C-alpha positions as CSV (number, residue, x, y, z in Angstrom):
1,M,106.8,83.1,141.2
2,I,106.8,80.8,137.9
3,S,108.5,77.5,138.3
4,N,110.6,75.9,135.8
5,F,107.8,73.4,135.0
6,Q,105.3,76.2,134.3
7,Q,107.9,77.8,131.9
8,L,108.3,74.7,130.1
9,Y,104.5,74.1,130.4
10,F,103.4,77.6,128.5
11,M,106.3,76.9,126.0
12,A,104.9,73.7,125.0
13,V,101.4,75.1,125.0
14,D,102.6,77.8,122.8
15,K,104.1,75.6,120.1
16,I,101.6,73.4,119.7
17,T,98.5,75.5,120.0
18,P,97.4,76.5,116.5
19,K,97.3,80.0,115.8
20,I,93.9,81.2,114.3
21,T,93.3,84.3,112.7
22,P,89.8,86.1,113.2
23,S,89.2,86.0,109.4
24,E,89.9,82.2,109.3
25,V,86.6,81.8,111.9
26,G,84.3,84.4,110.2
27,I,85.2,87.4,112.3
28,P,85.9,90.7,110.2
29,D,89.5,92.0,110.6
30,P,89.5,95.4,112.3
31,V,90.1,98.5,110.5
32,R,93.9,98.5,109.3
33,N,93.9,102.0,108.4
34,A,92.1,105.6,108.3
35,D,91.3,105.1,104.8
36,S,89.1,101.9,105.1
37,A,87.4,103.5,108.1
38,V,86.6,106.5,106.1
39,A,85.3,104.2,103.3
40,G,83.5,101.8,105.4
41,L,81.7,105.1,107.1
42,L,80.9,106.9,103.9
43,N,79.5,103.7,102.2
44,T,77.4,103.3,105.2
45,V,75.9,107.0,104.8
46,Y,75.5,106.5,101.0
47,F,73.5,103.5,101.6
48,I,71.2,105.1,104.5
49,A,70.7,108.0,102.1
50,G,69.9,106.0,99.2
51,I,67.5,103.8,101.3
52,A,65.8,107.3,102.4
53,A,65.6,108.8,98.8
54,V,63.8,105.3,97.6
55,L,61.6,105.7,100.5
56,V,60.7,109.3,99.6
57,I,60.1,108.6,96.3
58,I,57.5,105.7,97.1
59,L,55.9,107.9,99.9
60,A,55.6,110.4,97.1
61,G,54.2,108.4,94.6
62,Y,51.3,107.3,96.8
63,F,50.4,110.9,97.6
64,Y,50.4,111.5,93.7
65,V,48.1,108.7,93.4
66,T,45.8,109.5,96.2
67,A,45.9,113.1,95.3
68,A,42.3,112.7,93.6
69,G,42.7,115.7,91.3
70,N,44.0,118.1,93.9
71,A,46.3,120.4,92.1
72,S,48.2,121.2,95.6
73,Q,48.8,117.7,96.4
74,I,49.7,116.6,93.2
75,K,52.5,119.8,93.2
76,R,53.8,118.5,96.6
77,A,54.1,115.0,95.5
78,K,55.8,116.0,92.3
79,D,58.1,118.3,94.1
80,A,59.0,115.5,96.7
81,I,59.9,113.1,93.7
82,I,62.0,115.8,92.0
83,G,63.9,116.6,95.4
84,A,64.4,112.9,95.9
85,V,65.9,112.3,92.6
86,A,67.9,115.1,92.7
87,G,69.1,114.0,96.1
88,L,69.9,110.5,95.0
89,V,71.8,111.8,92.0
90,V,73.9,114.0,94.4
91,V,74.8,110.7,96.6
92,I,75.5,108.7,93.6
93,M,78.1,111.5,92.3
94,A,79.2,111.9,95.7
95,F,80.0,108.2,95.8
96,V,81.7,108.2,92.6
97,I,84.0,110.9,93.7
98,T,85.0,109.6,97.0
99,Q,85.6,106.1,95.3
100,F,88.0,107.7,92.9
101,V,89.8,110.0,95.7
102,L,90.3,107.0,98.0
103,G,91.4,104.8,95.2
104,R,94.0,107.5,94.3
105,I,95.0,108.0,97.8
106,G,95.0,104.0,98.8
């Protein structure tokens, strides 16, 4: 059972304690709605796909440079570069489309 003194104490502490929001101390606010959750997830996926495409382009460039005139290795490197660039274009287009759609909804 809470005594009158304890009730008075808790009421006083509640009045004098400053209310601090998470954003005031550098903690990001939790997700407020589904649109921001979807946007955050998609942005993460796009970022990872972009990094993967850039790494594939770098690796294929290395294969191209070290092919030493071998036609099959040159073709493999060129195909990898073309595929990575095409994938990067698809990721950029998907990003633009989802930003447009989420902008219209939100």
